[in-house]
C-alpha positions in Angstrom: -192.7 33.6 98.8 -195.6 31.2 99.1 -197.3 31.2 102.4 -197.0 27.7 102.6 -193.4 26.1 102.7 -193.7 22.4 103.0 -190.0 21.9 103.6 -189.3 22.4 107.4 -185.6 23.3 106.4 -186.9 26.4 104.8 -188.1 28.1 107.7 -185.9 30.6 109.5 -186.2 34.0 111.0 -186.4 35.8 107.8 -189.2 33.7 106.3 -190.9 33.6 109.6 -190.9 37.5 109.5 -192.3 37.7 106.1 -195.2 35.5 106.7 -195.7 37.4 109.9 -196.2 40.6 108.1 -198.8 39.0 105.6 -200.7 37.4 108.4 -200.6 40.1 110.9 -204.1 41.3 110.1 -205.7 38.0 109.3 -208.2 36.4 111.3 -207.4 33.6 114.0 -209.3 31.5 111.9 -207.6 32.1 108.7 -204.2 31.8 110.6 -205.3 28.3 111.9 -206.2 27.3 108.5 -202.8 28.2 107.3 -200.9 26.5 109.9 -202.7 23.3 109.2 -202.3 23.6 105.6 -198.6 24.2 106.2 -197.6 21.9 108.6 -200.2 19.3 109.0 -199.6 16.8 112.1 -195.9 18.5 112.3 -197.8 21.0 114.3 -198.3 20.8 118.2 -200.8 23.0 120.2 -199.7 24.3 123.6 -202.6 24.6 125.8 -202.7 25.6 129.5 -206.6 24.9 129.8 -207.5 28.2 130.9 -209.9 28.0 128.2 -210.4 25.4 125.3 -210.2 27.7 122.4 -207.1 26.2 120.8 -208.2 22.6 121.0 -211.4 23.6 119.4 -210.1 25.8 116.7 -207.5 23.3 115.6 -209.1 19.9 116.6 -212.2 20.8 114.3 -209.6 21.6 111.4 -207.0 18.9 112.1 -208.3 15.5 113.6 -206.1 14.0 116.3 -204.0 17.1 116.3 -201.6 16.8 119.5 -202.5 19.2 122.4 -199.5 19.6 124.6 -200.5 19.9 128.3 -197.7 20.7 130.8 -198.6 18.4 133.8 -196.7 20.1 136.3 -198.2 18.1 139.3 -199.5 21.3 140.9 -202.5 21.9 138.9 -206.0 23.1 140.2 -208.4 20.2 140.0 -210.6 22.6 137.8 -207.9 22.9 135.3 -207.5 19.1 134.9 -211.2 18.9 134.8 -211.1 21.4 131.8 -208.4 19.3 129.9 -210.5 16.1 130.2 -213.7 18.2 128.8 -211.7 19.3 125.9 -210.6 15.7 125.2 -214.1 14.5 125.3 -215.5 17.4 123.3 -213.0 17.7 120.4 -211.1 15.1 118.2 -207.8 16.0 119.7 -205.0 13.9 121.1 -203.9 15.1 124.6 -200.3 14.7 125.3 -199.4 15.1 129.1 -196.1 16.6 129.1 -194.6 15.5 132.4 -191.4 16.7 134.3 -188.4 14.5 134.7 -189.0 14.3 138.4 -192.2 13.8 140.1 -193.4 16.3 143.0 -192.2 13.9 145.7 -188.9 13.4 143.9 -188.3 17.1 143.5 -189.1 17.9 147.1 -186.5 15.1 148.1 -183.8 16.5 145.9 -184.5 20.4 146.3 -186.4 20.6 149.5 -190.4 20.9 150.0 -192.3 23.6 148.3 -189.3 24.8 145.9 -192.0 27.1 144.1 -192.1 29.4 147.1 -188.2 29.7 147.5 -187.1 29.6 143.8 -190.0 29.9 141.5 -187.8 30.2 138.5 -186.1 26.9 139.1 -189.4 25.1 139.7 -190.7 26.6 136.3 -187.7 25.5 134.7 -187.9 21.9 135.8 -191.7 21.5 135.7 -192.5 23.7 132.3 -189.7 25.0 130.4 -187.5 21.9 130.2 -190.3 19.4 129.7 -191.8 21.6 126.9 -188.4 22.1 125.1 -188.0 18.3 125.0 -191.6 17.5 123.8 -191.4 20.2 121.0 -188.2 18.4 119.6 -190.6 16.3 117.5 -192.5 19.0 115.7 -191.9 21.7 113.2 -194.2 24.4 114.4 -196.2 25.0 117.8 -199.1 27.1 118.4 -200.0 29.1 121.7 -202.8 31.0 123.1 -200.4 33.9 124.2 -201.9 37.4 123.7 -200.5 40.8 123.4 -202.8 42.0 126.1 -201.6 39.5 128.6 -198.6 41.3 129.8 -196.1 44.3 128.9 -193.6 41.7 128.0 -196.1 40.5 125.3 -197.2 43.7 123.8 -195.3 43.2 120.4 -195.8 39.7 120.2 -195.9 38.7 116.6 -198.4 36.0 115.0 -195.6 33.9 113.5 -192.0 34.1 114.4 -188.9 31.7 114.2 -188.6 30.2 117.8 -184.6 30.0 118.1 -184.9 28.6 121.7 -186.9 25.4 120.4 -185.6 25.4 116.7 -189.1 25.7 115.3 -192.0 27.9 113.9 -194.2 29.6 116.8 -197.6 30.7 116.0 -199.8 33.0 118.0 -203.1 33.1 116.3 -204.7 34.7 119.2 -202.0 37.4 119.5 -204.3 40.6 118.8 -207.3 39.3 120.6 -208.7 41.1 123.7 -210.9 39.6 126.2 -214.1 40.5 124.2 -212.9 38.5 121.5 -212.0 35.5 123.8 -215.6 35.5 125.4 -217.3 35.9 121.9 -215.4 32.9 120.5 -216.4 30.7 123.5 -220.0 31.7 123.3 -220.5 31.4 119.7 -219.0 27.6 120.0 -220.3 26.7 123.3 -216.9 25.8 124.5 -216.3 24.0 127.9 -214.9 26.7 130.2 -212.4 26.4 133.1 -214.7 27.5 135.9 -211.7 29.2 137.8 -212.0 32.3 135.3 -215.4 33.2 136.6 -214.3 32.9 140.2 -211.6 35.9 139.7 -208.6 33.9 138.0 -208.1 35.6 134.8 -204.6 34.2 134.3 -204.4 30.7 135.6 -201.3 28.7 136.4 -200.2 26.2 139.1 -202.2 26.2 142.2 -199.6 27.2 144.9 -198.7 30.1 142.5 -202.0 31.5 141.4 -204.1 34.0 143.5 -207.5 35.4 142.5 -207.3 39.1 141.2 -209.7 41.9 141.9 -211.6 43.7 139.3 -209.5 46.4 137.6 -206.1 44.8 138.6 -203.6 43.6 136.2 -204.8 40.1 135.1 -201.4 38.5 135.9 -200.9 40.0 139.1 -202.2 36.8 140.6 -199.3 34.9 139.2 -196.3 34.6 141.6 -197.6 37.4 143.7 -195.1 39.2 145.4 -192.2 37.4 143.8 -191.4 39.8 141.2 -191.9 37.5 138.7 -194.2 37.6 135.6 -193.6 34.7 133.2 -192.7 31.0 133.8 -190.0 31.2 131.0 -191.8 29.6 128.1 -192.5 32.8 126.1 -189.1 34.4 127.1 -186.2 34.2 124.6 
């Protein structure tokens, strides 16, 4: 099988598994080249703006590539500034993916600060459902998820069939460690989210993200004390 299947209907769990085996030891840059050659503008990049690696890696290879940003209404100001810096620095198209309800409408319908009472439902409505709707127009999507992020991601493939969304999922940074992230940012002089240097190794919504002490689990600052480790995007 060729690594480039131009017909979207040919992609399924079996073909993705075969491609994953062939790309598992490839560099992130090589994976990006393959993804662009295979899917072109039928490809979407999901970026949380914890860093600007994916907007740079794909924007420099595919001018105007769509970068999906989940505009939850709860972001740190620094994250929004990082998004704007990426839009100014790279030839990308930012697509702000918004929930059906504004924060005010959600408060009216479900009570104020739903994130504190039912973070799973809040994430579902403000992240998971909007992303699912947005991905309906693409054949593949790219994420910045890495195996070192959490135990739940320790065996994350580079390429897989995303049955939940019905398209190919590509994780070019899956095997990167923190040193690789830092090296790429330094090599390309990328805009950075200042929160990382302030003790936030994993950045989500402001109300649900706390700084982490040196040596602690990088994701321990997400939904601290709530028994929750994933928003649901990379689950299922």
